[in-house]
C-alpha positions in Angstrom: -1.9 -10.2 12.5 -0.1 -13.6 12.0 -0.7 -16.2 9.3 -3.2 -18.2 11.4 -5.4 -15.1 11.8 -5.0 -14.3 8.1 -6.5 -17.7 7.4 -9.1 -17.8 10.2 -10.8 -14.4 9.6 -11.2 -14.7 5.8 -12.2 -18.3 6.3 -15.1 -17.2 8.6 -16.2 -14.5 6.1 -16.2 -16.9 3.2 -18.0 -19.6 5.2 -20.8 -17.1 6.1 -21.0 -15.9 2.5 -21.2 -19.5 1.3 -23.9 -20.4 3.8 -26.0 -17.3 2.9 -25.6 -18.1 -0.8 -26.7 -21.7 -0.3 -29.7 -20.6 1.8 -30.7 -18.0 -0.8 -30.5 -20.6 -3.6 -32.7 -22.9 -1.6 -35.4 -20.6 -0.2 -35.4 -17.8 -2.8 -34.3 -19.6 -6.0 -36.0 -17.3 -8.6 -35.4 -13.9 -6.9 -31.8 -14.9 -6.1 -31.1 -16.1 -9.6 -32.3 -12.9 -11.0 -30.2 -10.9 -8.6 -27.1 -12.9 -9.5 -27.8 -12.5 -13.3 -28.3 -8.7 -12.9 -25.2 -8.1 -10.8 -22.9 -10.7 -12.3 -21.9 -11.9 -8.9 -21.0 -15.6 -8.2 -20.1 -16.9 -4.8 -18.2 -20.2 -4.4 -16.3 -21.9 -1.6 -13.5 -19.4 -0.6 -14.0 -17.3 -3.8 -16.2 -14.5 -5.1 -16.5 -13.7 -8.8 -17.9 -10.7 -10.7 -18.4 -10.8 -14.4 -19.8 -8.0 -16.6 -20.4 -7.1 -20.2 -20.8 -3.4 -19.5 -17.3 -2.5 -20.7 -17.5 -4.3 -24.0 -18.6 -1.3 -26.0 -16.0 1.0 -24.4 -13.3 -1.6 -25.1 -14.5 -2.0 -28.7 -14.4 1.7 -29.4 -11.0 2.1 -27.9 -9.6 -1.1 -29.7 -10.8 0.2 -33.0 -9.8 3.8 -32.5 -6.3 3.4 -34.1 -5.9 -0.2 -35.1 -2.6 0.4 -37.0 -1.1 2.1 -34.0 -2.3 -0.6 -31.6 -1.0 -3.3 -33.9 2.5 -1.8 -33.9 2.3 -1.2 -30.1 1.5 -4.8 -29.4 4.0 -6.0 -32.0 6.7 -4.3 -29.9 5.2 -6.0 -26.9 5.2 -9.4 -28.6 8.9 -9.1 -29.5 9.8 -7.8 -26.0 7.8 -10.6 -24.2 9.3 -13.2 -26.5 12.9 -12.1 -25.7 12.0 -12.1 -22.0 11.3 -15.9 -22.1 14.9 -17.1 -21.9 15.6 -14.3 -19.4 12.8 -15.5 -17.1 13.9 -19.1 -17.4 17.5 -18.1 -16.5 16.3 -16.1 -13.5 14.2 -19.1 -12.2 17.1 -21.5 -12.7 19.5 -19.2 -11.0 17.1 -18.6 -8.1 16.5 -22.3 -7.7 20.3 -23.0 -7.6 20.7 -20.4 -5.0 17.8 -21.6 -2.9 19.0 -25.2 -2.7 22.5 -24.1 -1.9 24.5 -25.4 -4.9 26.1 -22.1 -5.5 25.6 -19.2 -3.1 27.7 -16.6 -4.9 27.5 -16.0 -8.6 30.5 -14.4 -10.3 30.4 -10.6 -10.4 27.3 -10.4 -8.3 27.1 -8.9 -4.8 24.5 -9.7 -2.2 22.6 -6.4 -2.8 22.4 -7.1 -6.6 20.5 -10.3 -6.1 17.0 -10.5 -7.7 14.9 -12.2 -5.0 11.8 -14.2 -6.0 9.7 -14.5 -2.9 6.0 -15.5 -2.5 3.8 -13.0 -0.7 2.0 -14.2 2.4 -0.3 -11.7 4.2 0.6 -11.9 7.9 4.0 -13.3 7.3 6.0 -11.0 5.0 3.2 -8.4 4.4 2.4 -6.6 7.7 -1.2 -6.1 8.7 -0.8 -2.3 8.1 0.0 -2.9 4.5 -2.6 -5.4 3.5 -4.5 -2.6 1.7 -1.5 -1.9 -0.5 -1.1 -5.6 -1.2 -4.8 -6.0 -2.3 -5.2 -2.8 -4.3 -1.8 -3.1 -6.1 -2.3 -6.8 -7.0 -5.8 -6.1 -8.3 -4.7 -3.1 -10.4 -1.8 -5.1 -11.9 -4.1 -8.0 -12.8 -6.7 -5.7 -14.3 -4.2 -3.8 -16.4 -2.7 -7.2 -17.5 -6.1 -8.4 -18.7 -7.0 -5.1 -20.3 -3.9 -5.6 -22.5 -5.3 -8.9 -23.7 -8.7 -7.4 -24.3 -7.5 -4.4 -26.3 -5.1 -6.5 -28.3 -7.8 -9.0 -29.1 -10.2 -6.3 -30.3 -7.5 -4.7 -32.5 -7.1 -8.1 -34.1 -11.0 -8.3 -34.7 -11.5 -10.9 -31.9 -14.6 -10.3 -29.9 -14.4 -9.7 -26.2 -17.3 -11.6 -24.4 -16.8 -9.9 -21.0 -14.5 -8.8 -18.3 -14.4 -10.1 -14.7 -12.7 -9.9 -11.3 -12.5 -12.6 -8.7 -11.0 -13.0 -5.2 -9.7 -16.5 -4.4 -9.3 -16.4 -0.7 -6.9 -13.5 -0.3 -5.7 -13.3 -3.9 -7.5 -10.8 -6.1 -7.3 -11.2 -9.9 -9.0 -10.2 -13.1 -9.8 -12.2 -16.3 -11.1 -11.5 -19.8 -13.3 -13.9 -21.7 -12.3 -14.4 -25.4 -13.9 -16.8 -27.9 -11.3 -19.5 -28.6 -12.9 -20.3 -32.0 -12.1 -16.8 -33.3 -8.7 -16.7 -31.9 -7.4 -19.9 -33.4 -8.3 -18.7 -36.9 -5.9 -15.8 -36.7 -2.3 -15.8 -37.9 0.6 -16.8 -35.6 1.7 -13.2 -35.4 -1.8 -12.0 -34.4 -2.1 -14.7 -31.8 1.3 -13.8 -30.4 0.3 -10.2 -30.1 -2.8 -11.2 -28.1 -1.1 -13.8 -25.9 1.8 -11.4 -25.0 -0.3 -8.3 -24.5 -0.8 -8.9 -20.8 3.0 -9.3 -20.2 3.7 -6.2 -22.2 1.2 -4.2 -20.2 2.9 -5.4 -17.0 6.3 -4.3 -18.3 4.9 -0.9 -19.1 3.3 -0.6 -15.7 6.6 -1.3 -14.1 8.1 1.6 -16.0 5.3 4.0 -15.2 5.4 3.1 -11.5 9.2 3.8 -11.5 8.7 7.1 -13.3 6.0 8.1 -10.9 8.1 7.3 -7.8 11.1 9.2 -9.2 8.8 12.2 -10.1 7.0 12.4 -6.7 9.5 15.0 -5.3 8.8 17.3 -8.3 5.1 16.6 -8.5 4.5 17.3 -4.8 7.0 20.2 -4.5 4.3 22.9 -4.5 2.7 21.6 -1.4 5.3 19.2 0.2 9.0 19.6 0.9 11.4 16.8 0.1 14.8 15.9 1.5 14.9 18.8 4.0 13.8 17.0 7.1 11.9 13.8 7.7 8.3 14.0 8.8 6.5 11.6 11.2 3.4 10.2 9.4 2.3 7.5 11.9 2.9 6.7 15.6 2.0 3.4 17.2 -0.7 4.0 19.8 0.3 3.6 23.5 4.0 3.1 22.5 7.0 4.4 24.4 7.2 7.6 22.3 3.6 8.8 22.9 2.5 11.1 25.7 1.8 14.8 26.3 5.2 15.7 24.9 5.6 12.6 22.7 6.0 12.3 19.0 2.9 12.7 16.9 2.0 12.6 13.2 3.1 15.7 11.4 6.2 16.3 13.6 9.2 17.5 11.5 12.4 16.2 12.9 15.2 18.7 12.7 18.0 17.3 14.8 18.9 14.2 16.9 21.5 14.5 19.6 22.7 17.7 18.1 23.2 16.3 14.5 21.2 17.6 11.6 18.7 15.1 10.2 17.7 15.6 6.5 16.1 12.3 5.7 14.8 9.1 7.2 18.0 7.2 6.3 20.0 9.6 8.5 17.5 9.2 11.3 17.9 5.4 11.1 21.7 5.7 11.1 21.5 8.0 14.1 19.4 5.4 15.9 21.9 2.7 15.1 24.8 4.8 16.2 23.1 5.6 19.6 22.5 1.9 20.1 26.0 0.8 19.3 27.9 3.7 21.0 28.1 4.8 24.7 25.8 7.4 26.0 26.3 10.9 24.6 26.6 13.8 26.9 25.8 17.5 26.5 28.1 20.6 26.7 26.4 22.7 29.3 27.3 26.3 30.1 29.1 26.4 33.5 26.9 29.2 34.9 23.7 27.4 33.8 25.0 24.2 35.4 25.8 25.9 38.7 22.2 27.2 38.8 20.9 23.7 38.2 23.2 22.2 40.9 22.0 24.9 43.3 18.4 24.0 42.6 19.0 20.2 42.7 17.9 18.5 45.9 19.8 15.2 45.2 23.4 14.4 45.7 25.2 11.2 45.2 28.6 9.5 45.2 30.8 9.1 42.2 30.1 5.4 41.9 26.4 5.8 42.3 24.6 5.2 39.0 21.1 5.8 40.5 21.7 9.1 42.2 18.1 10.1 41.5 15.9 8.3 44.0 12.8 9.2 42.1 14.2 8.3 38.7 11.6 7.5 36.1 11.4 7.2 32.3 9.3 10.3 31.7 10.6 13.2 29.7 10.1 15.6 32.6 12.0 13.4 35.1 15.3 14.1 36.6 18.2 11.9 35.5 21.5 11.0 36.9 24.4 12.8 35.1 28.1 12.5 35.5 29.6 16.0 35.3 33.1 16.1 33.7 34.6 19.4 34.9 38.3 18.8 34.6 40.3 16.2 32.7 42.2 15.1 35.8 39.2 14.9 38.1 36.7 12.1 38.6 33.2 12.9 37.2 30.7 14.1 39.8 27.2 12.6 39.9 24.3 15.0 40.0 20.5 14.5 39.7 19.3 17.2 37.3 16.2 17.9 35.4 16.7 16.5 31.9 14.8 19.2 30.0 16.4 22.0 32.0 19.9 20.7 31.3 19.5 20.2 27.6 17.9 23.6 27.0 20.4 25.5 25.0 22.9 22.6 24.9 23.1 21.9 21.2 26.6 20.3 21.3 27.1 16.7 22.3 30.1 15.2 24.0 31.5 12.1 25.5 34.4 13.7 27.4 35.5 17.1 28.5 37.9 17.9 25.6 34.9 18.0 23.2 33.3 21.1 24.9 34.4 24.7 24.7 36.2 26.3 27.7 33.0 27.9 29.0 31.1 24.6 29.2 31.4 21.3 31.0 30.3 17.8 29.7 27.3 16.3 31.4 26.8 12.6 30.5 23.7 10.7 31.5 24.4 7.4 33.2 22.2 4.3 33.5 22.5 0.9 35.1 21.7 -0.8 31.7 23.9 -0.4 28.7 20.9 -0.5 26.4 19.2 2.5 28.0 20.1 5.8 26.4 19.0 9.4 26.7 17.8 10.7 23.3 17.1 14.3 22.4 15.1 14.9 19.2 14.5 18.5 18.0 11.3 19.2 16.2 10.1 22.1 14.1 7.7 24.5 15.9 7.6 22.3 19.0 9.7 21.6 22.0 12.3 18.9 21.9 11.3 15.3 22.4 13.3 13.7 25.2 13.4 9.9 25.5 14.9 7.5 28.0 15.1 3.9 27.0 16.0 1.6 24.2 16.5 3.8 21.0 15.4 0.9 18.8 11.9 1.4 20.2 11.8 4.9 18.7 12.4 3.6 15.3 9.9 0.7 15.6 7.2 3.0 17.0 7.0 5.6 14.3 6.9 5.8 10.5 8.8 8.5 8.8 8.6 10.1 5.3 11.0 12.3 3.5 8.0 14.4 2.4 6.7 17.1 4.8 3.5 19.1 4.1 4.0 22.9 3.6 0.5 23.5 5.0 -1.0 22.0 8.1 -4.3 20.9 6.5 -2.5 18.6 4.2 -2.2 14.9 5.2 1.5 14.1 6.0 1.2 10.6 4.7 -0.2 11.3 1.2 3.1 11.2 -0.8 4.2 8.1 1.2 1.0 6.3 0.4 1.4 7.0 -3.3 5.1 6.0 -3.4 4.4 2.8 -1.4 1.5 1.9 -3.7 3.7 2.4 -6.7 6.4 0.3 -5.1 4.0 -2.6 -4.6 2.7 -2.2 -8.1 6.2 -2.2 -9.5 7.1 -5.4 -7.6 3.9 -7.3 -8.4 3.7 -6.2 -12.0 7.3 -7.2 -12.6 6.7 -10.6 -11.0 3.6 -11.1 -13.1 5.5 -10.3 -16.3 8.4 -12.6 -15.3 6.2 -15.6 -14.4 3.7 -15.2 -17.2 6.3 -15.5 -20.0 7.5 -18.9 -18.6 6.1 -21.7 -20.8 4.2 -23.2 -17.9 0.7 -24.6 -17.6 -2.0 -21.9 -16.9 0.3 -19.1 -17.8 0.5 -16.9 -21.0 3.9 -18.5 -21.8 2.2 -21.8 -22.5 0.3 -20.3 -25.4 3.2 -18.0 -26.5 5.7 -20.9 -26.8 3.2 -22.8 -29.1 3.0 -19.9 -31.5 6.8 -19.2 -31.3 7.5 -22.8 -32.2 5.1 -22.6 -35.1 7.0 -19.5 -36.4 10.5 -20.8 -35.8 10.3 -24.5 -36.6 9.4 -24.7 -40.3 10.1 -27.1 -43.1 11.7 -30.4 -42.0 11.7 -29.2 -38.3 7.9 -29.1 -38.1 7.7 -32.6 -36.8 9.6 -31.5 -33.7 7.2 -28.8 -32.7 5.0 -30.9 -30.4 8.0 -32.5 -28.8 9.6 -29.2 -28.0 6.3 -27.8 -26.8 5.8 -30.7 -24.3 9.4 -30.6 -23.1 9.5 -26.8 -22.6 6.1 -26.8 -20.9 7.2 -29.5 -18.5 10.4 -27.7 -17.7 8.7 -24.4 -17.3 6.0 -25.8 -15.1 8.5 -27.6 -12.9 10.6 -24.4 -12.5 7.6 -22.3 -11.5 6.2 -24.9 -9.1 9.5 -25.7 -7.4 10.5 -22.0 -7.1 7.1 -21.1 -5.6 7.1 -24.2 -3.3 10.6 -23.5 -2.0 9.7 -19.8 -1.6 6.7 -20.6 0.5 8.7 -23.0 2.6 11.4 -20.3 3.2 8.9 -17.6 4.1 6.8 -19.7 6.4 9.8 -21.3 8.2 12.2 -18.4 8.4 9.7 -15.6 8.7 11.2 -13.4 6.0 10.5 -9.7 6.7 8.5 -7.3 4.5 9.5 -7.7 0.9 9.6 -3.9 0.3 11.7 -2.9 3.3 
């Protein structure tokens, strides 16, 4: 799904909802109004809102359960969020300098250490298969952020009027309704605790997501193995790796071209090696080879790369091999059954000296350099044999370092959890970073007012308003320019998935 489809399809859905809403308001005004009041739903142009007061009592009980503990908890959050303000401004300035090209390399920083601020666009840098992770994780981060404001407000004896969730086109978010007249009567420290509570909760969510990701190997160890061999969790339908003997979800990859594979990083490295290097051959027992040659019906010349007249790309097909029998002799071409030849040949080679004395080196040959013969050994299944571009193997499957110990378990469950936590960690960190910036419509706008009231006292009171206006303008410009440049970079350059 590209960006045009991501705009078109939701646009159609929202247009239909808006038309239905308008028609219901016109033809069934009373019944529809009662329905909207009862459900708390509100439909607008390219947005849907839901507001409820059902959680008010639960939030009130929780907020007043341990007010002293909650007050200390959010005080730590207020201090942490306040200290994060200059850090966030520094990161935005640094990112802006890098994006406009004034200074590409900062002292002591490598390319891999860079903190990237990048807008998220479904259909551009979020693939269609991960839109669910995007929507759920962003919604959870926003809900947890607003719950921080709500609980902190209740602990400061500020009433919560209600809680809501809305979707603005493709962006889900939450909000909490607080009475401004009650909030402004509180002390500066109380207001700071309330204003910074959402950022504090986002910081905590980043920590919990990281801990959960790091703990997954231990948590899933009773029912899933980890780091022994990668497991196939998804295969692209009708791709080059499918078929009767093709790869399928649940396959455990043991070896690739004779080399042990213990994780998906090794599998990727093997794919890259097979692309960049020449074709790997197989050390075949001489007696076994003689039998294959005797059964073969095809012969060719030494310079014939297509010695198999019925050559095809299926795993069961015969392939043209160059047989290296002696160091001083030219290789002999032979059309042999691929699966029959590799059976029992666990050692790979590229020349005769790499094979034991009882074996010869059989190297597959193709007219195109990009075409390779790949052997992948699987647990409890016959080897997967592939002829073609090795890159297509990597792009056609998804691997996980977790493998189920029992067949009835879904192979993708740990990967779903870790990927969801990765999205939550990225989004929650971004929400914390941006919300502390003293910008319009962000928590930092209210935090900076309170902080200036606390810090600028005595003869400096007259400068509070000036500092507030200047810092708010600078913060707003930093946020808008960074986001604008980020959107331009993403839409023009087509930046890949942010989590890969």
